[in-house]
C-alpha positions as CSV (number, residue, x, y, z in Angstrom):
1,M,0.8,110.8,163.8
2,V,1.8,107.3,162.7
3,S,-1.0,105.2,161.4
4,L,-1.5,101.5,162.2
5,R,-0.8,100.6,158.6
6,Q,2.6,102.4,158.7
7,V,3.5,100.5,161.8
8,L,2.6,97.2,160.2
9,V,4.6,98.0,157.0
10,R,7.7,99.0,159.0
11,S,7.5,95.8,161.1
12,A,7.3,93.7,157.9
13,L,10.3,95.5,156.5
14,L,12.3,95.0,159.6
15,L,11.5,91.3,159.6
16,L,12.5,91.0,156.0
17,L,15.8,92.8,156.6
18,A,16.6,90.5,159.6
19,A,16.0,87.5,157.5
20,M,18.2,88.8,154.7
21,L,21.1,89.6,157.1
22,S,20.9,86.2,158.7
23,N,21.3,84.7,155.3
24,C,24.2,86.9,154.2
25,G,26.8,84.5,155.5
26,G,25.1,81.6,153.9
27,L,25.8,78.1,155.0
28,L,29.4,77.3,155.9
29,Y,30.9,75.4,153.0
30,Y,31.8,71.9,153.7
31,D,33.1,69.1,151.4
32,A,30.0,66.9,151.2
33,P,30.5,63.4,149.9
34,S,28.6,62.3,146.8
35,Y,28.1,58.8,148.0
36,E,27.6,57.1,151.4
37,Y,26.9,60.3,153.2
38,D,26.3,59.0,156.7
39,R,29.0,57.6,158.9
40,P,27.8,54.4,160.6
41,Y,27.4,54.5,164.4
42,G,29.8,52.4,166.5
43,I,32.3,52.5,169.4
44,Y,36.0,52.4,169.9
45,H,37.5,49.2,171.3
46,P,40.7,49.4,173.3
47,V,43.1,46.7,172.1
48,K,44.3,44.6,175.0
49,K,47.4,42.3,175.3
50,G,46.9,39.0,173.4
51,Q,44.0,40.2,171.3
52,T,44.2,39.8,167.5
53,L,42.3,41.5,164.7
54,Y,40.5,38.2,164.1
55,S,39.4,37.6,167.7
56,I,38.1,41.2,168.0
57,A,36.2,40.9,164.7
58,K,34.7,37.6,165.8
59,G,33.7,39.0,169.2
60,Y,31.8,41.9,167.6
61,G,30.4,39.9,164.6
62,V,32.1,41.9,161.9
63,S,34.5,40.9,159.2
64,V,38.3,41.3,159.5
65,A,38.3,43.1,156.1
66,E,35.8,45.7,157.3
67,L,37.9,46.4,160.5
68,Q,41.0,46.8,158.3
69,R,39.2,49.2,156.0
70,V,37.5,51.5,158.5
71,N,40.7,51.7,160.7
72,G,43.2,51.9,157.9
73,L,44.9,48.9,159.4
74,W,46.1,47.2,156.2
75,D,48.7,45.1,158.1
76,P,47.1,43.2,161.0
77,A,50.6,42.7,162.5
78,S,50.9,46.5,163.0
79,M,48.0,46.5,165.6
80,D,49.5,47.4,169.0
81,E,48.3,47.1,172.6
82,G,46.6,50.3,173.8
83,M,45.4,51.4,170.4
84,F,41.7,52.0,169.7
85,L,39.8,50.2,166.9
86,W,36.6,51.7,165.5
87,I,33.9,49.0,165.6
88,P,31.1,50.0,163.2
89,R,27.5,49.4,164.3
90,A,28.5,48.2,167.8
91,D,26.6,49.8,170.7
92,R,28.6,48.4,173.7
93,L,32.1,47.1,174.5
94,V,32.5,43.3,174.2
95,Y,34.9,41.2,176.2
96,V,37.4,39.6,173.8
97,A,39.5,36.9,175.4
98,P,43.3,37.0,174.8
99,T,44.6,34.5,172.3
100,V,48.1,33.4,171.2
101,E,46.9,32.5,167.7
102,G,47.6,34.4,164.6
103,T,45.0,36.1,162.4
104,P,43.2,33.3,160.5
105,G,41.4,34.5,157.4
106,V,44.0,37.2,156.8
107,S,47.6,35.9,156.8
108,K,46.7,32.3,156.1
109,S,44.0,32.7,153.5
110,R,46.0,33.7,150.5
111,P,45.9,31.0,147.9
112,R,49.5,29.8,147.2
113,K,48.8,28.4,143.7
114,T,48.1,31.8,142.2
115,K,51.0,33.6,144.0
116,S,53.5,33.5,141.2
117,K,50.9,34.5,138.6
118,S,49.8,37.5,140.8
119,K,53.4,38.5,141.2
120,T,53.8,38.6,137.5
121,K,50.7,40.7,137.0
122,T,51.8,43.1,139.7
123,A,55.3,43.4,138.3
124,A,53.8,44.2,134.9
125,V,52.0,47.2,136.4
126,K,55.2,48.7,137.9
127,K,56.2,52.0,136.4
128,K,53.0,52.1,134.5
129,L,50.6,53.8,136.9
130,L,49.5,57.3,136.0
131,W,50.0,60.1,138.4
132,P,46.5,60.7,139.9
133,V,46.8,64.5,139.6
134,K,48.3,66.4,136.7
135,G,50.6,69.2,137.6
136,G,50.6,68.4,141.3
137,V,53.5,68.9,143.7
138,L,54.9,66.0,145.7
139,T,54.7,67.4,149.3
140,S,55.2,64.2,151.4
141,R,57.0,60.9,150.5
142,F,56.4,57.3,151.5
143,G,57.9,56.1,154.7
144,T,58.4,57.3,158.3
145,R,57.0,60.8,159.0
146,S,57.1,62.4,162.4
147,G,57.8,59.1,164.0
148,R,54.8,57.4,162.2
149,N,54.5,55.3,159.1
150,H,53.2,57.3,156.1
151,H,51.7,54.6,153.8
152,G,51.5,56.7,150.7
153,I,52.6,60.0,149.1
154,D,50.9,63.4,149.3
155,I,50.4,65.4,146.1
156,G,49.4,69.0,146.6
157,A,47.1,70.6,144.0
158,R,44.4,73.3,143.8
159,R,41.1,72.5,145.4
160,G,38.8,71.0,142.8
161,T,41.6,69.7,140.6
162,P,40.5,66.4,138.9
163,I,41.8,63.2,140.4
164,R,42.2,60.4,137.8
165,A,42.4,56.6,138.2
166,A,46.1,55.5,138.1
167,H,45.1,52.3,136.3
168,G,41.9,50.5,135.1
169,G,40.0,48.5,137.7
170,T,36.9,48.2,139.9
171,V,35.9,50.7,142.6
172,E,36.1,48.7,145.9
173,F,35.1,51.6,148.2
174,S,33.8,55.2,147.8
175,G,32.9,57.2,150.8
176,W,34.2,58.3,154.2
177,G,37.3,56.5,155.1
178,P,39.0,55.7,158.4
179,T,39.6,58.6,160.8
180,G,41.8,61.2,159.2
181,Y,41.4,60.0,155.6
182,G,38.2,62.0,154.8
183,L,36.5,61.1,151.6
184,M,38.4,58.4,149.8
185,I,38.2,55.9,147.0
186,I,39.8,52.5,146.7
187,I,40.3,50.9,143.3
188,K,41.2,47.2,142.9
189,H,43.5,46.4,139.9
190,P,44.8,43.2,138.3
191,G,47.4,41.3,140.2
192,R,46.2,42.0,143.8
193,L,47.1,45.6,143.4
194,T,44.9,48.4,144.9
195,T,45.2,52.2,144.9
196,V,43.9,54.6,147.4
197,Y,42.9,58.3,146.9
198,A,42.1,60.2,150.1
199,H,41.0,63.7,151.4
200,N,38.8,64.2,148.3
201,M,36.5,67.2,148.0
202,R,34.0,65.0,146.0
203,N,33.8,61.4,144.8
204,L,32.5,60.9,141.3
205,V,32.3,57.1,141.2
206,K,30.4,54.5,143.2
207,K,31.4,51.2,144.7
208,G,31.3,48.5,142.0
209,N,31.9,50.9,139.1
210,K,34.4,49.9,136.5
211,V,36.9,52.6,135.8
212,R,39.4,53.0,133.0
213,R,42.9,54.2,133.2
214,G,43.0,58.0,133.4
215,Q,39.3,58.4,134.1
216,M,38.3,61.2,136.4
217,I,37.1,59.7,139.7
218,A,37.2,62.6,142.2
219,R,38.3,66.2,142.9
220,V,41.1,67.3,145.2
221,G,40.0,68.5,148.6
222,K,41.1,68.6,152.2
223,T,38.5,66.4,154.0
224,G,39.6,64.5,157.0
225,R,43.0,65.3,158.7
226,A,44.5,67.6,156.1
227,S,46.2,71.0,156.4
228,G,45.6,71.9,152.8
229,P,44.2,70.6,149.5
230,H,46.0,67.5,148.3
231,V,45.5,63.8,147.4
232,H,46.9,61.1,149.7
233,F,47.8,58.4,147.2
234,E,48.6,54.8,148.2
235,V,49.6,51.7,146.3
236,R,49.1,48.3,148.0
237,N,50.0,44.8,147.1
238,D,47.3,42.7,148.9
239,T,47.2,44.7,152.1
240,H,50.9,45.7,152.2
241,P,51.7,49.3,151.4
242,K,54.3,49.9,148.7
243,N,56.2,53.0,147.7
244,P,54.0,54.6,145.0
245,L,57.0,56.1,143.3
246,L,58.1,52.6,142.3
247,Y,54.9,52.2,140.3
248,L,54.2,55.6,138.9
249,K,55.4,56.6,135.4
250,K,58.2,59.2,135.4
């Protein structure tokens, strides 16, 4: 005859076994960011005819620069009617009146006096940028891809491979990028030049950090819209995408 004590012992063992089995799979692995974990709430604004990036930013009380960054819209002129813009921190759609004006604060705000000096600095960086990943494989080039503009190059590498700064500068952004980019880092360099490193497994630098040329800043991953581990690398002069192969050392 089974005693009450034996029943209790068996029940305890069954509960322990159930707990162990539920833990066997562990938590599903995900590429967690090291900085700026939470994505800000917001809404998508449908772009209507006659609306500009400036008028939309003004209507929602956000900066043009922030809209460009979170939407990956580096060239305001590339904004088309019918596309959706992510508006961070907005909780409702706002009416934005059509306008025939340009995008003040973006295309007209560049100081003309320093233009030639900036061009000289940018030209000096050409062919001097380091490849962000050693031993990586170029899997996608700059230009049109599947009918859409590909603003950088893709370098395939094993997951966790170090990503290094192509040049010295200041970290302008470190965290979740626009839709599809996953974890990304933007570094500002001399001469209005910036470099972008996206789909990272983990970011190792924060916004405002000074980084030196060749310093490890992240690890290769596949966060965002990525079919496999790689780094999406962009080079931009102001907000204009340039072919990174024109800047990278051979």
